[in-house]
N, C-alpha and C positions, 0 to 999 in steps of 0.2 A: 504494500500500500504506500502510495506517495503522500508526503506531508503537504505538498502544495498542489492545488488543482491545475488541470490543464488550461482552463480558462477561469478568469475571475468570476465570482458569483454575482449574479444580477441582483438588483434590489428586491425583486420578487422572491428569489431563492433565499436571500437573507431573511426576509419576512416569513417565508415558509419554515425555515429553521426555528425562528422565534415562536411561531404558532405551534409547531410540533413539540417544542420544549414545554409550552404551557399546558397543552393537552394533546397527547399522542393518540387519543381515540377519535379525533375528528375524521370524518370521512373525506375522501378525495374531493367529492362534490362540495362539501363545506369549505374545504381549504381553497379550492379553485375560486369559489365565490368571494372569499375573503381577500384573495390576492388579485382578483379581477382578471383571471385567465380562464381558458376552457379547461374542462376536466382532463382532456387528453394532454394538454400542455402541462398541467399541474402534475399529472402522473409521471410524465417524462422528467420533469424537474426533480420530483421526489426521488425517482429512480437514480438520477445522476448523483444526488446527495448521498444515497446509499453506495453507489458504485465507486465514488471517489473518496469514501470514508468520512464524510462530514457527519453522517448519521451512522453510528457504530452498532446500534441495536435498538430494540423497542421492547419495553417490559413494564409491568405494573409496579407501582410503588405500594408496598404492603406496610400497614401499620404494625411495627414490631411488637407493640404491647398486646395487640389482638391475637398474636400467635405465640405469646408467652416468651418473648425475647425483649423484655423491657429495659434491661440494663445495658448501657453502652459503656465500653471501657476502651481507653486509649493506652497503648503500651509502647514505650520507647525501648528498643532493643540495641544493645551494644554487642558486637561480635568480638571474639577473642583475637581475630586476625583480620586485616584489611587486604585480602587477596581476592583476585577474580574467582578462584576456586571456592573460597569460603562463602563469598556472596552467592555464587551459583548454587552451592549445596543448600544454603539457607532458603533461597528463593524457591528452589524445587520442593523443599519440604513444606514451606508455607502455603504453596499452591494447593496442597492436599487437605488443608484444614478448613472445614466448612464454616466454623464460627468466625473466622477472620474475614471481615468484609473488604478491607483495604489494607495494603501493605505498600509503603512507599520508602524508597531509598532516599535519605535526607542528609543534608549537611548540618553540622552542629553537634550537640551533645550526644546524639544517638546515630546509629547507622540506619536503622529502620524505625518507622512509626507505623504501628498497627492500629486498626479500628476494628473492634470486636463486639459482637452482640451475643449476650447470654441471658438466661432467665433471671439470675440474681447473683449475689456475691458468692454464695456457695458453689453455684455452677461455674463461676469464673475460677474459684479456688481449685476445683477439679481440673479444669482446663490448664491452669497455670502449673500445677504440680505434675500432671501426667504428660503434658504435651509441650507447653511453651518453653520451660527451662530445659527440656530434653531435645529441643531443636538443634541441628548441627551448628556448632560454633558459638552458641549463645554464652556470653560472659556475664551479662547483666540485663535484667528486665525491670524497667521502672513503670509502675502502673498508676493510671489516673482514672478514677471513676467519674463519669460525667454526671453532674448533678442536674443540669438542665440543658437541653438542646435548644439553643437560641436561634440558630440558622443552620439548616441542613439541606444538602443537595439542591441548592438554588440554581436556577437556570443561568447559563452563560450569557453575559451581556456583550454584544458586538454590534 
């Protein structure tokens, strides 16, 4: 996938991206009407956005509390070595852990920052003792329990 498009996005394509971020369930006909193009043109433009990687997927946003995953935990991970092999081993292992929503390689006090959903503190304790500290190369894990989610998964502004 190329990071830059073959052609710049038109104003209507940018609007289409904004509209889909707001509500991905809009029909092609609704979107076409809102950007003032035909349904066929809207479909072609939407397909281009997928084909060129501007839209990377479509999925429902699930309320974590409704499915018993109300506790959000951030974990800063420090590895014992900063080598390409240790990073690769850690990233491969982290990809298999379902409770870990996000894992980002960061600059600063940690090597990685994890965003984790669990049911409660006891659930996190089990995950921490059985899996997190046993991940390849982990020297330190610093845990932050989120008290209140102020802003989460906001749409991109462009």
